[in-house]
Structure formats: structure tokens, C-alpha cells
N, C-alpha and C positions, 0 to 999 in steps of 0.2 A: 962248393958254394951254392946258393939258392938258385933254383932253376929260373924262377922269375919271381915277381912281387908286384903288388898293387896298393894303393892308399885311397881308401874311400870312407866316408862318414867317419873320421877318426879312427878307422881300423886299418892297421898295416897287415897285410896278408902276405906271408912268404911261403912258398912252395919248395920244399926242401929237396936235396938229390936223393940217389938211391942209398947212399952210405955217408952222411955228413960226419965231419970229423969235428974236433974242438975248435980248430982255427975257424970254421964256419959260423959258430956261434958269436964268435968275437967279431966277424964281419958284420953278423946281423945287427949287433949292438951299434957298430959304425953306422949302418944304414938307418937304424932308427934315429939316430941323432940328427939325421938331416931333416926330420919332419917334426912340426910342432903339434902340440895338442892330440897326441896318439893316446887313445883311450884303452885300445886292445891290440895286442901283437898276436896274430894268428899263424901258428906254424902248422902248415898242411904237409902231413907225412904220407900221403897216398902214394907216393913214389918211392918212399923209403922202406927198404926190405929189412936193414938192421942198422943199429948205432952200436959201436963197440963200447963195453963197459966204461973202459977208461975214457971215452968221450962223452958219456952221459953227463961227466962234471962240467962240461961246457955248457950243456942245457940247464944244469943246475944253477950255474953262475948266471946265466942269463936271465932265469926267471927272478932271481935274487936282486940283481941290478936294476932291472926294469920295475920291479915291484916298488923299489926304492923311489922311483920316478912316478908312482901312481899308475903304472901300465899294467893292465890285466893280461896274462898269458895264457892262450888257450891252444891246446894241441888238438888238431882234426884228422880224421880218416887215418888212424893209427892202425897199422897192419898188426897181425898176430904176432910176429916175430918181436917187434918193437914193444907191445903191449905186455908179452911174457917177461921180456928183459926188465921192464919197470917193476912188474909184479915181482919177479925174483929179487929185485934190489929194494924191494918195500917202498917203491916210490909212487905208487898209484895214488895214495892219498895226497901226495905233495903237489900232483897236477891236475889241472881241469882238462877233460878230455871230451871231445863232442864230435859230431859228424857236421861237414860242410858239403852240402850237396851242389853248391854252386862251382864246385871244382870239377864236376864231371860233365862229359858230353851228353848229348841226347841219347845215344845208344846205351852209354853207361848208366845213365839214370834208369831207362825203361828195363834194363837187366836186373835192376833191384826188385821188380815186381815178384821174382821168382824167390825172394827171400821173405817168408812170412814175418820176420821181426821188423823189417824195413818198409815193406810194402805200403802201409798206411801213411807213414811219414814222407815218403817219396811222392806218393799221390797227392798229399797235401802240398808238398813243395811245388810240384809241377802245375797244380791248380793255381797257385799263388804266383807263379812265374810263367804263365802260359804264353807260347810264342808261336809263330808260324811254323818254325822248325820243328817244336815239339808237337804241334797238331798234326803235321804230316806224317810223322813217326807212330803218333797214337792212332791214325786212321789206318795205318799199316797193321797195326796189332789188332785193329777191329776185324781184320780178315785173317788173323792168325788161327792156326788150328790148336794152339795150346788153350785150353780153358782159363787157366790162371792168367796169361797175358790178356787174354780177351776180358776177362771179368775185370781188372784193374784198368784198362782202356776205357771200358764203358763208365765206372764209376769216376774216373779222373776226369774225363770229358764232360761228364754230367754235373760235376762240381762247378765247372765253368759255363754251365747251360748252352753248350755248342749244339745248337738246334740242327745243324747240318746232318747230325748223326741219327735222326729219328728213324730212318729206314733201317739203320743198322740195329737199333734198339728193338724195333718191331720184329725184326727176324730173330733177333737173341732170345726173345721171349718163348721161343718155340726150339731152343736149343736143347741137346740131350744132356749137357752137364749142369746139374742144379745150381751151381755157384755163378753161372753164366746167367741163368734165368733170374735168380735172384736179385743180381746187380742190374739186369735190365729192368725188372720190376720197381726196384728204387728209383731208377733214373727216369722211369716213365712218369713217376709222380713229380719229381723234380722239374721235368720239362712241361708238365701239364698236359700230357698228350691224351686228349680225351678219346681219341680215336681207338686207343687200345684198351678202353675201359672194359669191353665184353671179355677180351683175353684175360684181364686181371681177375675177373670174377670167375673164369675157368682156373686159374692158378690157385684160387682159394680151397681147391679140392686136390691139390698137390699131396703127394706122399711125404714131401720134404717140408718139415716145419718151418725152415727159414725161408723157404719160397712162399708159403702160405703167409707168414708175418710180413714179408716184404710187400706182396701184393695187398694185403688188408691196409696196410698203412699208405700205399700209394692210393 
């Protein structure tokens, strides 16, 4: 059975269990019938480690039936095991697959910063959905020793123009890691911190071209 579900803006979102079976997809159809004007059925598979090949038929039937009612099916946060099964069965072209960051906790979201393929998207998502809880976590990352986390905390908070981070940015302009300095230089411009102008002039002589470019733009 689904772990939980929600209905907002004509989207019925269902979080599946670790190993859903065919009956679960039948139950999802029954659940969907309780709502009117569903435009999209979003199945979140972030907890789903695997689906048996014989139970995939339930997912296929679900897609077919709801499509007849004009409902779009989207699979989100698909784990590698399920993805490989769909690929093995040549079903990837049959399903729309995406990522739904709203399913993740603050800590889980920030952990994505370590993934170069996801960091930019997660940063944009956090900036668009900025909250006091995320702000607290990002301030913690500003004091993190890992330059990757510090870099993305700076860039993300800069996107929402969090002026409370000015002192952290000025400190980061002197960091040992060039990616942190680059991020700080970029955000200095975003926040229009004229007090750091002389430091930006110094960075124009940096040995790192990305730092020079960021300083020049700012």
C-alpha cells in the first residue's frame, strides 16, 4: 500500500512502499477515483527498492487506465534498481521519469550538493522554496569545512539575497579553495556589497581564471 498521499493543485501525489505489488496499483486506482479534476498522478518511488517483474504489469495497467481519463503519470525519485528493471524490460520510453525534491527533508536536500549532476537543480529548488528551516541548515553549511558544501550554501543563499550572510561572504573571499572564493565573489555582486570592492580588485590577479571571471563580473 502507499505510504502516504496528498492532493494539491490537481496533482495526486502518492509515495510508494519499499516493494509495491500489483494489488497496490489497483488500490491506487481506487484512491484516484475519489478525486475530481486530477491532471497528474505522481508516484514517488524514493522508498521503493525494487518492483518484481510480475508486478510491473500493475504499473503498466495503471498508466493505461488513467491515461484514458486524461491523467498524466509521472514517476519520481526512481532508485537505480527500479530504473534498471524498467530499462531491462524496455519500458523506459513508456514512462515519464523525473525528480521531486519536495519529498526530501532539509538534510536530504543539502546532501545533494555533493552530487555535481544535481547540485544546481537543488540549489535552485531551495532558493525557490526558501524557509526558516532551510536557512538554519544553510548557515550551518557556511561553517562547514567541506568546500563543496560551503560553495553551494553561499550560492544558494545569494540567490535569495540573504543579507545576513555578508560577514560570511567577506570571510569566504579569503578562503583557500578557489571554488569557495569564486562563489563568494559572485554573491558579493548579487548583494551589491561595495565594501568588498577592493578585495574583488585583488582577485582579478588570481591564478584561477574562474575566480578572475567572477570578480570581474561582480
